[in-house]
N, C-alpha and C positions, 0 to 999 in steps of 0.2 A: 705612735705604735713605729714614727721614723726613726723617735730617735732612741729608742729600746734596739731597734735594728743597726745605729750604727754604732752603737756600745757592744752589741753583740760580734758586729766584725770585726770592731778595732779589738777588741778580748780574743778573738780567735785566729785573726792577722798576728796579733803578738807570739801566741803558745807556737805558731807555726815557725815563726823567726828563732825562737828560742831553741826549737830543733836542730834547725839549719846551723847556730852558733854552736850548740852542744857538739853538732858534727864535726864543724871544721876543727874545735878544740882537740877531739877524739882522733883528728887527721882520718875521719871513714873515706870511703870508695867518692872520688868525684862524680860519676855519673850518677850515683846515690844523692849527693847533695846537688846535682844539677835538675834531677826528678824532682827534689823536695820544692825549689826555686820555682820549678815549674807548675806546682800546684799551689804553689801561695797566689802564684801571677793568677789562675785559672779562676781560683777561688774570688779573690778580689774581682775580677773583672765580671762574674756571675753574679754576685754579692751588689756590686755597681749595677747592672743590670735590674735586679730585685731590687733599689733603691729607688730609679727611676721609674717604675712599673707602680711601684707605692704611693708618690708623689702622684703621679696621675689619676690612680685610684680613688686617694684621699679629695684631691682636688675636684674631682667628677663627685663622689659621694657630699662634700659641701655645697657646690653648686646645686645640686638635685635636694637636698635638705634647704637651703635657703629659698629655693621658689618652688619648694611643696609641691613639684612632679607637673606643675602647668604650663611649662613650656619644655617638655621634653620633645616635641618634634619641630622646635625652632631652632633658628639656625642665628645664634645669637650673638655669638662671637665671630662676624665675618670682617676680615681686614683687606682695604684695597689698597695699593698704592699709588696710584696715579689719575689725575683729574683731569677729564678733557677740555674744560672747559678752564681751565688756570691757564694764566698769562704766564705763571711761574715755573719755574724747570723744576724746581723744587717736587720732591713725592712725599708722600704721608701715608700713616694709617690712622682710620678713623673705626670709630664702633658705628656699628650698623647692624638694626636690629630688621629683621625678613619678618613681619607682623601679618598673620591672616589666618583674623578673628572667625571662630565658628560661629553658628546662629547657636542662640543660645537655646535650652531646653526650656518646655513649658513649666517643669516645677521651678525654674531660675530664679532669683529675685533680680529685677530688672533695676539699676542705681540712676533718678535721673534728678537726683538732690541737685549735684551739684552742676556746675556750666562748665563740665570738661568738651571742648572744643575738637575731639576727636572726630567729629566729620569731616575735617579737614585734611586729613591724613593722606586720602586716597589719591587728592588733588596733586599735593607734593610728593608721592610717590612717584606719580606718572610724568612731574616735570623733569624726574633724571638727575646729572648732575649739573642741572643749570644754578642750582641754590648752593652748592656744594664750594665750601672756604676753607682755604688752606693757610693755615697761620704757623710759620717758624718759631721754633723754640725760642727764638732770640726775640721775637716782639713782645709788647707790652709789659715790658719788666715795669715802667715807670706809673707812677700815682696820677700823671698828669698826662692829659691828650693835645690841649691847646691854652696855652696858660695866658694866651688875649684875651680866651671869652670869659665870660662872666661865670658861666657853668665851664668850668675847664676841664669836666672829666667827661666832659660832651666830647666825642668821637664826628669831625668834620663830614667826616663820610656817611656817616647817618644822620646827623643834621640835613644835609644837601636830601638826603635819601627821604626824609619827612616832607622838606619845601615840595621837592617832587611829586610828590604821592600825592600832597593835598591840593597843589595846583592843578593836577590832572583829574579828579574827584571835583573839587573844588568845594568842599566840604566845611572848610574853613580858612581862614585869612591867615595870612603867615607873613604878610609884608609889615615890617618892623615890630615883631614878635620877639622875645626872647626864648628860645626852646632850653626848658631844664629835661632832664633825663632824669628816669627813678628806678626801681625795680619793681616793676610794674607799677599799675594807677594807683593801688593801696599806698603805696609810701608816698607816692605824689600828692592823693588828699591829704595826707597827716602833714605833709610841705606846706601844703595850700592854707590849712587850718592854724599853723604856728605861725608861716610867714603873715596873715592879715588878723589876727588875733592883738588887740592892744595890749602892750608887754606890762602898763602899770596902772591895769583896771582894778578898782574895789572889787570885782568878784567876774566869775568866767563868763565868758562871751556865750550865748545861747547859739547851738548848732540845729535846725532846723530843715525837714526836708517833706512832702507831701505824700502823704500816704496814697499808696501802697509804695513805701521807699524801698530802699535798697536794704537787705535783711542786714549787711554786715556794717553798714553805718553806725547804728546805738553804737556795736560792739569797736569796732576802731576809735570811735571819738573818744570813748571812755576808759579805753585800756588800760593807758597811762596814767589816767586819774590829775589828768594835767590842770594844774590850775589857772590854764589861759581860756579853755573851753569847756563845755560840756553839753554832752546832748540835752534835746530839749523837745525832741517828739516830732509829731507832723506840723506842717508848716502852715496848715489850714486852720490850727487851733492856736496860732501862736498869737497871743495877745498884749504882749509887754509894749512899753512904751520904751525900749531899750536897745542896746546895738546886735547883731545878731550876724549869723553866718547862713544862706539859704542855699540848700546842696541842690540843684537842677538838672536830672538825671534826664537825656532826653535823645536818643527813644529811653523810655522809661524803663527800667527791672526792678518790677516784674513783670508789668502788663505790655510793654511794649508800646503804649502812645508815648506820641509828642508830646514834651514839656514847655513850659514858661514858668518866670517867679511867678508865687502865689501871693507872697508876704507884700511886696512893693511899698517901705517905706523908708524914710527916710534913715541912716545909721547902718543902714545892712549893707552885707558883702555877698555878691554872688560867686560859687566856685560851676562851674558847668563839667558835668561830666557827660562826655559824648563818647563814650568806648563802643558804643553801637550805632552811632552815625556813620554807615558805610552803606554803599548801595546794594548790597547784599539784602539787607533788612528793610530798610526802610527808602523812600523818593528822595533825592536829595534838593533841597530848595535854593532859590536865588535868593539874594546875594549869597554868599558863603558866610556862615556862622562866625561872629566879629564879638566875642565877649572877653572879660577882661582878664579871667581865667578859665582855660578849655583842656580836661584833661581826654588822654588817649592811651591805648595798649595795643599790642601787636595782638595780646591773645583771641581777642574778640575780632579784629581786624582781621588779620591772616591766618588764625586758628594755632598759633604758637605760643602756647599758657608756658609752658615747661621752660623759655627762654627768660622770664621773668622779666620784660622792660615795657616800660612805657613814657609817655614824652607830656609835658604841657608845653602850651603855648600860653606866653603871659606877656598883657601890655607892660604893665609898669616896673622898671627897671629894679626898684629896690623891693618890689614883692619877690621878682624872681631873684634877687639877691638872698632874700632870706631861704626862700623854699632851697636854695643850692646849700644855704648854710645848714638847714636842716637836715638835707641828704649828708653831706659831709660829717656832721657829727654822729649821725645814725650807720651809717656804712662805708666812708670815706669814698662817697664815688659810687660808680657803677662798672659793672665788668664788662671789658671793653669786649671781650670774646663773644659776648653776648650782643654788644652794639653793632660789632661787625657781620654778624650772622643776621639780624636783622635788616640793616642796610642793604644786604644782597638779598635778601627776600624782598622789601620794599623795590628794590630795584626791577627784579623778576616781575613783580608784580605792574609796574609801571610800564615793561619793556612789552609783557603781553598785552598792551591797550594800543601802543603806541609804536611797535614794531609786528604788526600782524604777521608780515612776512616771513617770517621766522620760526612762527608760532601757527600748530596747528587749527584748524577752524572749531571753535569752541572751546579754545584753550586760554583766553582772555579771562582772566581771573574774577572778576568781578560779575562776568556776564557767566560764567560757570558756576558760580556759587549763588546768584541769584534764581537762576533754574533749579537749582539743588534744593534752596529754602524754598521757592514756591511747590514743586512738587512734596515735600513735608508738611507743609501745612494743608494740603489738598486732602492730602493720606490722613492727617488726622482729624479735620475735620469729618471726613467721610465716614471716621470710626466714632467719632463724638456722634454722629446723625443715626450710625445704626445701635449704640448702644442705649441713647433714649435718657441716660442718666445723667448727663452732665452738660454744661453750657460754656463758650468759648465766646471773647467778645466780637462784635465785628467791628473792623477796621473802616476808618476814611480812605479814599484814593487820593493820590498824588501823582503831579508830573514830576518824572525823576528829571534836572535839569543835567544830569551825566550820562544816560543812558537815553533820554528820548521817549520814554515809555512810560505810561500812565498803569498804576497798579497798586495796590492795597499794602498794608505794613504787613511784614511779614519777622516777626522778631524772632529773637535769639531763645526767647522764651514763652512758654505756654501758661496762661493766666487761668486755670481750669477752675470752674466753680461745679460744686455738688448738688443736684437738683434734689428734688423730694424732702422727706425726714433726715436723711444725712446730715448732723451737724459737724462730724469733724470730718472732712476728706480725706488728709493727710491718713489717719489711722483706717477709712476704708481701704482706700488703694494700699495701703500696707498690709491690708489683709489677703488682698490678691495678689501679692508679692511683688509691686512698684513701689518704689521708693519715692517721693516726693517730699516738697518744705510746705511746711503748712504757713497760712496766709496770717498768722499769730506774727510770725518772724519779720512779716513786712508792715506791721501795726494796721492790719486788716482783720477782717472772720476767718474763722476755722473753716469755713464754708468753702474757701477758695485754696487753692495750692499755686504752687509754683514749678513747671516741669520743663526739663531744658529739651531744647528743640535739638543740640549739635551733638549727641552719641554717635557712633559709628552706623553704617546702612542695617546692620544686621539685628544692632541693637533697638533701634528708632520703630524696624519692620515687627520686631518681635511685638516691642509694646503697644503700636495700633492694633495687632492684631489681639494682644489681651485686651486693650480697653474695650475692642468692638464686641467684644466675647462676653464682658460683666451689664448682663440687660435686668437683671433684679436686685434688689436690693436684700440683706439676710434679715433673717425672720428673728422678730423680738426676741429674747431671751425670756423664759418664766418669770424671773423676779422683775422683769421691766411694765410686765402687765396685770 
């Protein structure tokens, strides 16, 4: 439409200019010629305004069609030019989404399949500009962050923020460790498999994890069909007298329990996934975790899944070097913008505990999120008790060396079991418009499902209301009787 308008505009102006030229040639009256010139200018101005309006209308239609009309009331493009907490005199413009979710209707599907940590959104909204980062356009042009470092794309500011946070919480040893940064813990998991697999073995090394294991482990392990390693299933069933890699997730995804290695044989290598080993989910024990390879991620520690950033604490220099090599070969490093943003977020978390005077009461991050998770687990258990059709695991209590309180585990996922005659719990809940992940993906029975405990408050409230209302099983179909 825009191009047609330009074409018509150009043709009409050309015709008018022809009239003016002919009038000059014929020697017509100067007043007539002046009027014609004014008409040309007026028409050009009007058509210019129409062009601007047309552009705006088209942009609006494209945006409405793209979003499907779901965000009509949201202020999606809001630009600010100053950051109050920035030490730089530079100004910036950044994209800010003013999201105000509405409570889902009873007829809507509630998706708790993925562990999308939107529960954290409100807390970070309330912190205001404390975590705002200003990045001038000339920054981060180079691939390199610190050429003296083994992981040369690791931003020093991010590395120091990681060390500071671990020392504050006391959940992992950092002295004498190499830090390897990755695009989420998924890339670091793949890098660890590459680093510890024998390069010249006659067959791929077996990769195992005790069931119920993280549902993505089999897919990630076998996705590239590597000749170095292959998925070998439940660690409890691994009986081969051969080298192996055991993945130890603690607290475990999906059931939330603390884990230790199961196989415990010679020629084994352990990789510890500690994504959920933070004091909002579990008591932090003493001394700090001290394993050969420990994986962490910002997605479950701070809630910033979209930042796509994780880190590994590695004892052995050669293992860290090979992990770095894998990341270089697959993505030539890791986004510096993500690292700088994550560094700022981790700094604010540490500040909220170490500098209480400049934070309001209840703003300390782990304190706030501990109470948030405690409320959710209490709410979920009440719904399960009212329904009578489901069962949740009972968790042991432990003293948290970080907070000083004694409490039971309150994991990021609920490992829910359907009672009675329900064999397929995932299908049963899907019939009630609740999407979960079946236990079969975790190496367990279909009577179990994994449910995310981390959606927005409105979604979680709706879920527990719906779960509590499910008080009877469906009648058997005539064909089954």
